[in-house]
C-alpha positions in Angstrom: -6.2 19.3 82.6 -8.2 17.0 80.4 -9.9 17.9 77.1 -12.6 16.0 75.5 -13.5 16.2 71.8 -17.2 16.9 71.4 -18.9 15.1 68.7 -21.7 16.8 66.8 -25.2 15.7 67.7 -26.5 12.6 65.9 -29.8 14.3 64.9 -30.0 16.1 61.6 -31.7 19.5 61.6 -31.9 19.5 57.8 -34.4 16.6 58.0 -36.9 19.1 59.4 -36.0 21.7 56.8 -36.2 19.3 53.9 -39.7 18.2 55.1 -40.8 21.9 55.5 -39.6 22.7 52.0 -40.7 19.6 50.2 -43.0 21.6 48.0 -42.6 25.0 46.5 -42.7 27.4 49.4 -43.1 31.2 49.4 -39.9 33.1 50.4 -41.2 34.3 53.8 -42.4 30.9 54.9 -39.1 29.4 53.7 -37.2 31.9 55.8 -39.3 30.9 58.8 -38.6 27.2 58.2 -34.9 27.9 58.0 -35.0 30.0 61.2 -36.9 27.2 63.0 -34.3 24.6 61.8 -31.7 26.9 63.3 -33.6 27.1 66.6 -34.4 30.9 66.2 -38.2 30.8 66.4 -38.8 27.9 68.9 -42.4 28.0 70.1 -43.3 31.1 68.0 -45.8 30.9 65.2 -45.2 32.5 61.9 -47.6 35.4 62.5 -45.7 36.4 65.6 -42.4 36.8 63.8 -43.5 37.7 60.2 -42.0 41.2 60.6 -38.6 39.6 60.6 -39.2 38.6 57.0 -41.3 41.5 55.8 -39.0 44.4 56.9 -35.4 45.3 56.1 -33.4 44.0 59.0 -30.2 42.0 59.6 -31.8 38.7 60.6 -34.4 38.6 57.8 -31.8 39.6 55.3 -29.4 36.9 56.5 -32.0 34.2 56.4 -32.9 35.2 52.8 -29.1 35.2 51.9 -28.8 31.8 53.5 -31.6 30.4 51.3 -29.9 31.8 48.2 -26.6 30.3 49.4 -28.3 26.9 49.7 -29.6 27.4 46.1 -26.1 28.1 44.9 -24.8 25.0 46.7 -27.4 22.8 45.0 -29.4 22.0 48.1 -32.5 24.1 47.3 -34.3 25.1 44.1 -35.5 28.6 43.5 -38.1 30.1 41.1 -39.4 33.7 40.6 -42.8 32.8 39.2 -45.6 32.5 40.2 -43.8 34.0 43.3 -40.4 34.1 44.9 -40.3 30.4 46.1 -37.9 27.8 47.3 -38.0 24.0 47.3 -35.7 21.2 48.7 -34.1 19.4 45.7 -35.6 16.0 45.3 -32.3 14.3 44.2 -29.5 13.7 46.7 -27.7 17.0 46.7 -24.8 15.8 48.9 -24.2 12.5 47.1 -20.5 12.0 46.7 -19.7 15.1 48.7 -19.7 13.6 52.2 -18.8 10.3 53.7 -21.2 8.0 55.5 -19.2 7.9 58.8 -21.3 7.5 61.9 
């Protein structure tokens, strides 16, 4: 029996998320952007899935928790005013943490 080691895909899903969160973005739209980056809402517009963000449910709560984890990791910025908003950090948040292997 032969086993092959699978390499991760070469594309970077975070590129889409960084573009979606380039400016301050309201919490629900940021959750939608994260969900899209994970492939959860493919082909669905925000208005069709907004209840995921606006109600207390496991998926919506997990997406918000993931945004907060990205803030703690230094990937995103967060502010409470004028609204609960997130933004991709403009500086290189992973500089010195990962190698440049291809």
